[in-house]
N, C-alpha and C positions, 0 to 999 in steps of 0.2 A: 505492500502500498502504500503511495507517495505521502508526502508530508501534508499537502492541500484535505489531500483526502480523509488523512486522520484529524486533520484537523476539524473539522465538517463534523467529522462522527461523535468525537469529543465532544464538542459542541452542545451537539443534540439533545445528547448522553448528559451533560449536564445542566443543559434545559430542562429536561426530563425531572430529573429528580431531585429539580431546585420545587421546580412545581407540586412535587411530590411530599415536602415537607408544608406547603401555605395550603393544601387542601385538602391533608392526610384523614382528619373527621369527616368529610363527602364519602359518602356511597360512592363504592368502584362501581363505573359501565360494567367490567366482565362478571362479576360475583350476577348479575341476576337472571346470567346465562351458563346452567351448569353443563358441564357432560353428561348426565343424562338425559337433558330433552335436547340438546342438542344429537347424541343417537333416536331418541323416538321423533325426528322431523320425517314429515311423510315424502316418500318420493317418489313417482307413476310413471318415470322414463321403461324401467325394467320391464313392467309386467302389462303396461297401460290403464296401472291401476293403482287407487294409493296403499301404500306399505311400508314399515316402519324397516329403516336403513337394515336393524337385526335381522328382518324378515322375507329380504333381498337375496336367492340366489343368483347371486352376479357379483363380479365386481364392479360394485358401483362409491362414487366421490360423489359429494356433494358440496360446492364451493357458495357460501351463506350469505347473503345482502350484508356482512357486514367481514366479510370473507375478503369481497371486492372494494369496498368503503377500504378496506386498512394495506389492501393490497398496493393502493401509488399506481394501480395500473390506471390506463388510459385509453387501453382498447381491447375489443375479447379476446385476441391472442394472448396477449402480456394477462390477463386474469387466467388465460386456463393453463402459463407455466407451474399451476400451484401442485397441478393435480396429477399425479402416482402415475405414471404409465403413458401419459399425454406426453411428446416430443412437438415441441414448439421453439423455431430456429426464424432470426427475425434476420434476409436477405435485407433491407433497406431498413425505413424510416418510416417505410409507406408498404409491404412487404416482408409477407412471412411462409415459414414450412413448418405446417402441422399438421399432425398425423396419431397414433393411436399403439403402442406396440409394432415397433420396422413402418419400414416402405416411406418414410417421408420425401417430399419432397417439395418444388413450389407448388405445383396440383396435385396431391395427393389426393388418391384416390379409394381408397377404402374407407372412410371416414362418412361418417352421416352427420349429416350436422341440422337443428331443427330450431327454430324463432316461436315459442306459444303453438308447437304444432306444426308450423312452416316448413317443407325442406329448403335449406337454400343449396343444396347440392346442387351445380350446374349440369345441367345433360351436354354442354358444349363439350368439354375435356374433362366431367369423370368429379369433380374438385372444386376448392369450394373460392372465392375471390374475395378473401378479408378485409381490402381495400373497401371494399365497397358494403358489404354487413357493418350494419351499426348500429346500435339505440343508446336510448339515457340511459348511462351503466348506474344510474340513482334507482333508475325505475326497477331492477331486475330482480326478482323476488330468490332468487338460485342458480344455478347452473345444474344440473344433473350430466354425470358421464357415469355412463356405460361404457366399460373396457370387455372388448371378445366384444362377437359375432350378437347385433341383434336386430340381425336377419326374419328369423321367425313372427316379430312381432310387426318389424320396421318395413323391412323388403331388401330386395337386392341394394346393392352397394353400403350395407349395414357392417361391411365385413369386417371388421377390427374394431368397431365401436361403435356411439349411438351420444353424441353434445345436445339437451336439448336446453335452451333459453326459456328460460321460463322468469316472465312479466308480473311486474304486483297486480294484485287486484286493484281496480279504480277507488274502492272505498279506502285502501288503506295509502291513498297518496293523496288526501283533499289538502286546498289548501297553495298556498304559494313557495316554489322553489326558486331559487336564483343563483348561481354559480358564474364563478369567474377567474379567470387564472392567465398566469403568464411564466415563462420561462426560457433557459437557454435553447430548447429543442421545440418543445411544447412551447411554442412563440406565440400562441392567444389562443383560448381556448371557453365559450359564453354556452349556456344553458341555460332553460327558465320551460318552468312547471305549471300548468296550474288545475287545481283538481277543485271541483264539485257537484253538483246536486241536480238530476233530470228526469223524471218522467219515472221516478219513484223509485230510478237506481244512482250511479256515480259515475263520473268519467274525466277524464281530462285529457288535457290536449300542451305536448309539450314541445319545443326546439334547442336544437346546440345546433353548432359550428366549432370550427379550430383548424388554425392554418398551425402545421408542423414544420421547424427546419429540416435542412439537408442533410448525409451525413457524408461520409469521406472515406473515398473509395481507397484499397489497401497502396495505390502510392499518391495519397495524399487529396489525393484533388474532391471536389464539388463534387459526389455522388449523381445529381439531379435524381432522384429520392423524394421530391417537396410530396408535399402531402395537402390538400386545403376543401373542406368536403361543412357542406348544409345541413340538414337531415331535421326533418317534420315527423308529429305524429297524432295520433293520438286514440284512445281505449275507453270502450262504455261497458258499466256492467250491470244487468236489468236483472229482479226477481220476476218472472209471468206467473199466469195462472197455468195454476194445471201442474205447479213443480216447476215448470220449464226456467233454465236459467242460459242468458243471451250473453252472450258478446260477443262486442264488433271491435274490432284494432286497422288500423293503416297507418299503413307511410309513407312517404313520397320524401324522395334526396339526388341530391345532384355533390360529385366529387372530383376535382381534376388532380392527377397522381402526375410523378416524370417517372422517366426511365433512362437508361443506358444499356443501348444492343449495341453488341456485336456483331454488325451487319455483313455476311458473306459476300467478298468479292474479290472475283478473279481478276480483276487489274489489278488489286494489290500483292504490293510485293509479303505482305506481312499474310495475306488472307481475307483479310477483314478490316471493316470502316466504320467504325466509335460511332453510333449517332445519338445526339440525343431526341427521347420522342414523350408523349405527352399522353396518359392514358384518359378520359373520360368515361366517365361510369352515372350512369343516368339511374333512378326507377320510380315506381309504387307499387304498391301492394292493397288488397283490401281485404280484412282476414272474418270472417262468420261462426259462428260455434256454439251453437244450439246442446245443452244437455237438460234430462229426467229423467224423474222415479215413476215407474210405471205401478199400479196397484198391488201388485207381485211383489212390489222389491227390485224386483232389475230393474239394469240402466242401461240409459241406452245417452248416448252423441250426435250430433252431425254433424259433420265442420268442412265448409268450401271458402275457399280461398282466391285466387286472379291477383297474377304479380307478371308486370312486366318491367323490361329492363332493355337498353343502351346500353352497351360497351362497346368504345372505337378508344382505338392503335391508333391515333394521326397516321395516315399513309400508308399504315401496316394489314389493319384488320378491322371489323367494324358486322358488329350483331345488334339482330331486338330482336328478342324471343319473349312471347305472352305466353303466362301457364295458366292452367286451367283444373285445381284436384277439387275432387270432393274425399268424405272419408265417413265412414259410417263402422259404428260399433254398438256391441248389446252383449253386456254382463249381467248373470243371469245364473242361480241357483240351481242346480240339475236334481241336488239331492244338498244332502245337511256334509257331506265332504267333498262335494262336486263345485269349483269353481269355475265357470266358461266364461270366459269372451272370444266371443267370435265379429268377423266385420269383414268387410269387404269398402277398396279401396279402385278412384279413377281416376288415372290425370290424361293431358292430352298438353303438348308444349310445342309451340311452334318456331321457326324461324326463318329470318331475313340476313344473308352475312354481304358483305362488300370485301371484295383479298385486293390485298395490294402486290407488295414487290417479296415478302417476305415472305406470308402465310396466303393460299388460296385453297376453298371451302368448295367442292362441286357436288352435285346442284347448290344454287345460291341459295334457294331454296327448300323445310325440312320442314316437316312434322313426326312426331312420334307419340303413339297410347300405350299408358300402361296398365291395367287391368291386374286386381291381387281379388286371397281372398283368406286369410286369415280363423285360427279357430286355436284357444289355447286352454286348458283343461290343468287345475291348482287343486290336483287330490290330495286330499289329510288322512292320511295313513294311519298313523297315530295323533290322537291331537294334543296340541301342543306339541309335538314332538318329532313327528317326522312327515314330510310332504315331499311328491313326487308331481311333477309339472311336466306337461308332455303338449308340445306345440309343432303344429306346421302353417307355413304362409308359401302361396303356391302365386305365382306371378306370371304374366306373359305378355314383354311388348314388344312392340315393333323391332327392335334389335333382334331378339331373341324367339328361344321357343320354348313353351311352359319349364319353371324351372320350380323344383319343389325346395322349401325348408326349412325341416324337420329340426325339432330343438328339446332335449329330454335334462333338464334337472333333479336335485334330489338336495331338500335342504333336511338337516340334524341338528334341534336345538335341545342339550341334552340338557340344560338349564338357562333361566330364562336371562343371564348374560350372556351368551356362547351359543355359537352357532357354525357348523359348519357343511359345506356344500358343494356340488359338482355339476360338470356338466359335460354334455354333448352337444357338440354343434354345425351343420353345416351355410356355408353363405355360399353369393356368387353376388360376381360384379357385370355389370352389363359391359358392353362396348359402348363409347361416348360415340358422341355425331361427330370429333375431328376423330374420332380413330382411327373412322369409314370413308373420312368423304372429305382431310384434311392431308394439300401437298405444303408441306417447309423445307426450304431450305436450311441445313443445318451447319454447313462449313467451308471452308473450300483451303484444301490442303496443293500449298502452291506450286507450280512444276518446277525438279527437283532440287526436293527439298527432301529432309530424311523418311522414310516410308515412303517416298512417292518416286518409282525409275523414271518418270515420264520427264516429258518436258512440257509438260500442258499442265496449265492446275484440275484438279481434280474438286467436282461439285457437288458435295455429298446431299441428295434431298430425299427426305421422307416422300411417299408418293402415299393416295389414298389405296384403302383396303377392297376387297372384292364380295367385301360384306360377307368373307368365312370366317371374319374371327369367332372364334371360339369366346365362349365366358369365363370368367377367371374363377373358379373355385378355392376354397376352403374348408378342412376341416378338424376342430378345434376341439381341445381339450381341456378344460379348467378345472382347479380345486382354490377353495377356499378356509377361510377364518378369520370369523371374528371372536373379540372377547372382549367386557368392559372387567376389568383387572380390579377395579375399588372405585370409586365414585369420581376419585380423577382419571381415570391412566383409562385409556382403552386404546384397541390394537387393531388394524384391519391385513391381513396379508391374501395374497394371492398367484397363484400360479397356473402357469399356460402355458399350452405347446400345439404347435397348429406344422399342419402342415399344408399346403397352395402347389396346387396343378394348372401349366395352364395361361400362365400371367403373363402376357402382354409382352413380348421382345419383338427381334428387327432380323434380319437375317439380308444379306448380300443380293440385291434384284439385277439385274443387267446397263449395261456403259450406253455410252451414244455420243459421239461428238456432236459439238456446234459449232457452227467458222462464223464463230462471235469474234468482237475486238476486243481484247485479244481471243482465240479460240478456244476452249477449255473441252472438259469431258464431265458427263453429268454421269453421277453413282447414284441410279440408286436403292433407295434403303427401307423393306418391304416389310410393314409389319407382321405377324405371326404370335405363336404360343408356344414359346420353347423352353420355358422359362421356369424349373420348381423352384420352392423356397422349404426351409421349415426354418422355424423359430421355435423357442422356447426363454423365458422368463420368469421375475419374480418380482412383485412390488409388496414394499412395504410401508405401511401408515402406522406413524404414532400422533394423540392427541393425551395431551399433560395439562392438566390445571394445575402447576408446579405448587403456585400459591395463588389466594383468593383471585388478586388483581395479575395472577401471569398465567399467561399460558401458550406455552410451545407448540410443534407439530412441525417433529424429525419422517422425514420419507425419505425411500432408495429407493431405484427400479434399475433394476438387470436384464439385458435382455441381449440373447444371442442370435443371427442373422444367420444364413447360409445359406445363399440362390448356385443353380446350378443353369451349365446351359444342356439342353436336351438336342440339341444336333450338331453342337460342334463349332458353329458356324462362327466368323470372326465377331460379328458386328451381334450377335447371343450372347458369346462369350463378355464380350462387352459390358451391354448390359445387364447380365447376375453381376458382374462388378460394380459397377455404378450401385447394386440393390443392398450388397456386401459393405459399400462404404456411406451406406442414406443416414445411419443413425448411431449417438452411441451408445457405446455395450454398460455405463456406470451414468449416472444424476444422480445427486442428492441434492436434499433439497431442506433446511432450517429453517423456521419461521418461528416469529419469539414476538407476540401481541404483549405488551404493559399497561394496561389502566389503570393508572397512578392516585389517579380522583376522576368526578365523572367527567374533568375538565383539560384534563390534560390527559395524553397515550400519548406513545412511542412502537413504533414497528419497526423491526427489522429482516431480511429476508434476506438466507443467503441461501446460491445455486451452488454446486460445482456439474461441471458436465464435460466429461472425458474425449478425447479427440474422436477425432473421423476420421473413415476411412484411415490409411497412411500418412497419418498424424498431413492432412490434404486444411483439415482444419483444427487447430492444439487445442487441448483441453485446456478449457475456461472456467473462471470463479469469477462470482460476481455478488454483487453487494446493495440493495434498495433500501433505504431509510425512509422512514414519515416516521413526522412529528407534528400533532395535531393541537392546538389549542383551542378552547372552547370559554372564552369572558364569560359568553350564556347563554344557554340550553338552544337556543335556536339560531347562532350563527356560528362558525365555525372557522378558524385558520388551518394552515394544514404544510407542512412545507416538507417537499419530496427530493428524496435522490436517489439517480435511477444507474446503476453499474460503477460506483466508487469507485473500483478496485485498481482499477486501468484507465489510461486515456482514451481508447477507442480497443476491439476487441472483434474480428468475425463472429462469425457462427455457421455460417452455412453458402456450400457454393450453386450456384443455378448449376440447372443439369439438362433441364428439360428445349428451354427458348436458351437462345445467346445471350442470358440478359447478365451484365454485372454486376459481384456482387461490392459490397457496401459494409463499412468498418462498423459498430457498432458506438455511439459516443457516451460519452458519460452528460447526465442529463442532470438540472434542478429547475423546478419549475415549483411556487407558489399558487395557491389557491386557496376559495374563499368562495362557503357556501351560506348561504342565507333562505334558514323558514322563515315563513310570516303570513 
């Protein structure tokens, strides 16, 4: 740690301890939330019904509203860093690679992300554009993360996990909230929320905006990774006649992010030209959900949403997409020991694309449909002791044939404070529109360069698939253990072994000569399913109220990933090698939350991440610090320091598009929050 970092951390520590002396007689804020209460928090994402964490037969982690607030994070990916088994790496100030249990990259495609039940998983490339997904963080009630396949409940693409971002009910956000902040990287941030009552229910409207500075490249130059965004939204909740509960919500946003691409250039001596680009993201969605209880005690829910997005990478690619989704589920007790949930789903997504010199999608317009049905039975074998859960989901899309995704889970609770669970699951990932229809120029090997014996440059080009790509498949085995050892200490342990088949890879295709200026050779790269992989790992999370005012949460994740080519083709071997280098093997977190009084709180967040691949990204240790002062209950000032242990460090290397990586810099910001 350098001198400035040490002085900063020391000053915050002294300030917090000084505050303890002034307000020690006041009741500590953390004492109001016991560990037992936290373990009784209900989650809904694992089985599409409310369950206590101790009753969930899956590797589940809940990020609470308090966790988000005290983390000092300003974006959704940064919040997800605190979840064991979730790998979050920043490529730049506006781009992330986020995955669960391996296969991390800019467009990680084995993770389903939901926001209040709305999928934000993009069909164009089977991933999440995190720079376009946001909400007012103060409105999030919790984030439920299910590690391991969730396809039996949520469908294809929930291969390695499900993240469900759940916002607060409108009745819990009444009054006004004003937020403002400024800092070295967070140049400006602001938010406003108003909550009220109307029509016998509650509503809120909100808006937020921010501007983030640019990072630096490894060469010390500006990364052109600025980020400016504005977003507004609403939510309303009403209790209707006959027990119906209606929710309406929506958002609209616009954002501008910078990027720096290495464009393949056959005329360049190095084979590339560095270009600064700007990406524009615009969109809006409207979601409605109706829940009701029938006379026999069974529960029903019907949800629908319309989502419209417009993404443009200037001079390179543009996509306009509209998605309509309907989802119905019915929960009923067929017998005293059978808790059954079944449901139906339908989605239609249409797009219109405009191509540039780097990326070309043919045909320009496309659409796909997805129809699904699922059933899940929670069977009580021994009351309060042993449960068996069996389920299957069937899906048919425009890209695939009918795919079954079964799931079997067993939960044993030998005591009220102890549970052991195991599971066997199958999940699939469907090919994306880009994999089937996109042509992408990947790079140029200059003439006479090492590895290229010809005097002509060779342009490698990924060509569209002939729609023969198979779905990627995984068979997953999991074992978990939870125990509350005392009223102040709990542990959650999960181990897994996954076997992947038919992973998306590429093989060398034909070559052709192009008589340009200069002349060059095009080497086609054809997508196939020639990679298999195996992963196993361990995830451990502890939660310890060391003192009534001090809570610490250490966690550790271990991941072993081995991918291999099934054909021996050079490109397939290289794909397997990239997969093997995509995730760190070890990750260690330590979070410390100290609430000396209801006026002063002090948080530390220490993270260690082991190296990526053959030291392409060295191991790094990062420290975030937050000090909050509340001179009155409705007003808070907080000072946040991020990445304090070094001036800057890299976290990931882009692999799918020729985008340049940046180094993540030390950052400071101050934030004010006023409730009135």
